[in-house]
Residue, then its C-alpha position, 0 to 999 in steps of 0.5 A: x424472116x425471123x422472130x426474136x425469141x433466141x432460146x435456141x442456137x438454131x434457128x428453124x428454116x421451114x421449107x414448104x411445097x405448096x407455100x401459097x396454098x391455104x395452109x401454107x399462107x396461114x403457117x406464114x401468117x403465124x410465123x410473121x406473127x411469132x416476130x412481133x406478136x409471139x403471144x398470139x401464136x405460141x398458146x396454140x402450139x403443143x411445142x410451145x406448152x405441153x412440150x415446152x423442153x423445145x424452145x421456140x427458135x428463131x423461125x423463117x420460112x420459104x417455100x414453092x407454089x405454081x402460082x408464086x404470089x407474095x404471102x400477103x397476097x396469098x393470105x388476102x386471097x384465100x381469107x382464112x386470117x382476117x386482115x385485122x390480124x395479118x395487115x400489121x405485118x404485111x412487109x414480113x409476109x412479103x419478105x417471105x421467099x416464094x419460089x416457082x414450083x418446078x415445070x411439070x413437064x421436066x422428068x422427075x430427076x429434073x424437077x428434083x435437081x431444081x428443087x435441090x438447087x433452090x434448097x441449097x441457095x435457101x441454106x445459103x440465105x439462112x446459113x445457121x438455120x435447121x431446114x426442114x421440109x413440110x409437104x403441104x402438096x394437094x391430095x394426089x392419086x395413090x402411089x405404087x413405087x415399092x418396087x423401086x430399091x433406090x433414089x436413082x431409080x426413083x428419079x429415073x422412072x417416077x411419073x413426076x407429074x402424077x406424084x409431084x411430092x416425090x420430087x420434093x422429098x427425093x431433093x429433100x433426102x439428097x440435102x440432108x433435110x428432115x420431111x413432114x409429110x402432111x399430105x395424104x400422099x405416100x412418099x414413104x416407100x421403102x428406098x426413101x425410108x432405107x435412105x433416111x434411116x441410113x443418113x440420119x434424116x427423120x421422116x414423118x406422116x402421113x396426112x395431118x389429123x387437124x379436126x374430124x379424124x383428131x376427135x375420132x381417134x379420141x372418142x374411138x379411145x373412150x369407147x375402147x377404154x370402156x369396153x363400148x362396142x361401136x356398132x357404126x359410124x357414119x361421118x360426113x365432111x363439107x367444105x368448100x376450099x381448094x382441098x375440097x374441090x380437089x377431093x372430088x376427083x375419085x382418084x385424088x380423094x381415095x387415099x385420103x378416105x382410106x386413111x380416115x377409114x381405116x384408123x378406126x378398125x386399127x384403134x378398136x381392133x375389130x372391123x366395125x359392122x362385123x355383125x351385119x357382114x358389111x362395112x359400118x364405118x362410112x366416110x364422105x367428103x363433099x365439096x360445098x363452096x359456102x363453107x370455104x375453109x370453114x370446114x363442118x364435119x358430122x358424126x353419127x355414132x351407134x354403139x352397144x353397152x351391157x346386155x347389148x343395148x343400143x346407144x347413139x352420139x352425134x358430134x357436129x364440129x365447125x372448124x376451120x381447117x387452115x387455123x387447125x393445120x397451121x400450128x400442127x405443122x409448125x409443131x412438127x417442123x420444131x420436133x423434126x429439127x429437134x430430132x435431126x440435131x439428136x441424130x435420129x433418122x427414118x420414119x418417127x412412129x412417135x409422131x403419130x399424135x399429128x397424123x391420120x396415118x402413123x407410120x413407122x415401126x409399131x406406132x402408137x394407135x389410141x389417143x392415150x398411148x400417142x400421147x404417152x409416146x410423145x412424152x417418152x420421145x420429149x424425156x429422150x430427146x432431153x437426156x441426149 
């Protein structure tokens, strides 16, 4: 699968875990559309407008899923993209390779080896492409794997059934493939980061900042810039897709809730609710099937200005979860391919603009600083 844009000598190969999910299949539809109707996709990309130095390369996509249905079937199943949009390139969608995810009863080492073999076959199929792994697996339990000091140690001891993401990341590192962690799951343990830095393999993540949290960062940055004190912030998310159902498990939602909550104090540089001796940044996620992928988010923000007088702001976002996420994933894959070609490795803090949990050394936190860091990185890549 590729498009006809030949601005880049290096095609891009996106390798997605969770390929047949809502985001993965929507991403597949976007890549397929780039082949014949690029004008329907390019305007939604930051890398196509704000950072045009990254030419839109010929783009391939493949991936894994526990239900390896065709992408045409997956797009129809999730209903994110209407048939009038994707039906004209049904054949292209059916050509996207969707491989069987490794058997969950295998050890971490066994799963890693299976994925690595798949990666080698896909690279042989697209020999000139720069591959990038994109982790789109569901939220899982919080990972505590800091004690492992090598990839071999992780492969030998990690609970593969609880942390399926890690097998994909380990396989990517062994294959020298850049990693985008779009999930709330922790994969950037010290052993992973060390190998990535040593071997010039870029990694970015964690937890794609698609809707409510994106606007939270923008607004919190604006309050901070005006010295308006945030007294309390109540956030509610309702969504009815598989992600919403998965997040009803407290063990699986804990990481995402932590990512969505901590960033506010980090940006403002004070704990919201300190005046009340109680946390006043509340974040709730509720599974509400009628909404499907059309996630809705409500925010109630209490803040104070001159003389400590109270004011408030209400925000209601009616978004489309996967429609917001898919172009971000494509943007990130393009950034990571460019960074790998430039010889960068380890955690890339400049990618914090795209994530709820920016990673790396001294990542920017406010909206203004995150944009500035991306612009500086773009200048650096052009010079390189």
